[in-house]
C-alpha positions, 0 to 999 in steps of 0.5 A, spaced: 369 078 989 365 078 984 358 077 985 352 073 983 346 077 979 340 075 979 336 076 972 330 076 970 331 071 964 331 065 969 328 057 966 322 056 967 317 048 967 315 051 960 314 046 954 319 048 950 315 044 943 309 047 945 313 055 945 315 054 937 308 049 936 306 056 938 310 060 932 304 063 928 311 064 922 310 057 918 317 058 916 320 060 922 316 054 926 320 049 922 327 053 922 326 053 929 326 046 929 331 046 925 335 048 931 333 045 937 335 039 934 341 041 932 343 043 938 340 037 942 345 035 937 351 037 940 350 039 947 346 030 947 341 033 953 334 036 952 333 045 952 329 049 958 325 055 956 328 061 960 323 067 960 318 067 956 321 067 949 329 064 950 330 056 949 337 054 952 342 048 953 347 047 959 348 052 964 354 057 965 355 061 970 357 067 965 363 072 968 362 079 963 369 081 962 367 089 963 363 089 969 366 082 973 358 082 975 356 073 973 350 071 971 347 064 971 346 063 963 345 058 958 350 055 955 348 055 948 339 057 946 336 061 941 329 065 941 325 066 935 324 073 934 319 077 929 324 079 926 329 073 926 332 067 928 337 071 935 342 063 936 346 065 942 353 062 940 356 064 947 363 067 943 363 069 935 369 071 936 372 064 935 367 063 928 370 068 925 372 063 920 366 059 919 362 067 919 365 067 913 362 062 910 356 062 913 351 067 908 347 072 911 346 074 917 348 080 922 351 080 929 349 082 936 353 082 943 354 075 942 348 073 938 347 070 931 341 074 928 339 070 921 332 071 918 331 064 915 334 058 915 334 059 907 340 064 907 345 060 910 349 054 909 346 049 913 353 045 915 356 051 917 352 053 923 351 046 924 359 045 925 358 053 930 354 049 934 358 043 935 364 047 937 359 052 941 357 046 945 364 044 946 
């Protein structure tokens, strides 16, 4: 049986709104509000801060296919980083068709990196968020 790993990034009681409003870059702040609204609409619930800089919706127990290790994590979420918006939409492979139409982005391990929302098709992103929320 897999062991539940306790990870450093945990949900906190910090205000998501205060966090987003504290983002110095105006464009990133505006984009973060848009992503927040899309995710709230898709998940039909309020977000929580995870650690100091991640905004997460829902709770899932994620099992690493590589190690079998399990962690409690959010279902979908994002983090407004200095370089880009990092969106966590679970399995990016299932969004392969949508990604072809999305626009300018990069991907990492389960993350979608977008510099600014004007670089992408927001309608495609919204569909991806809705699919990830299911």
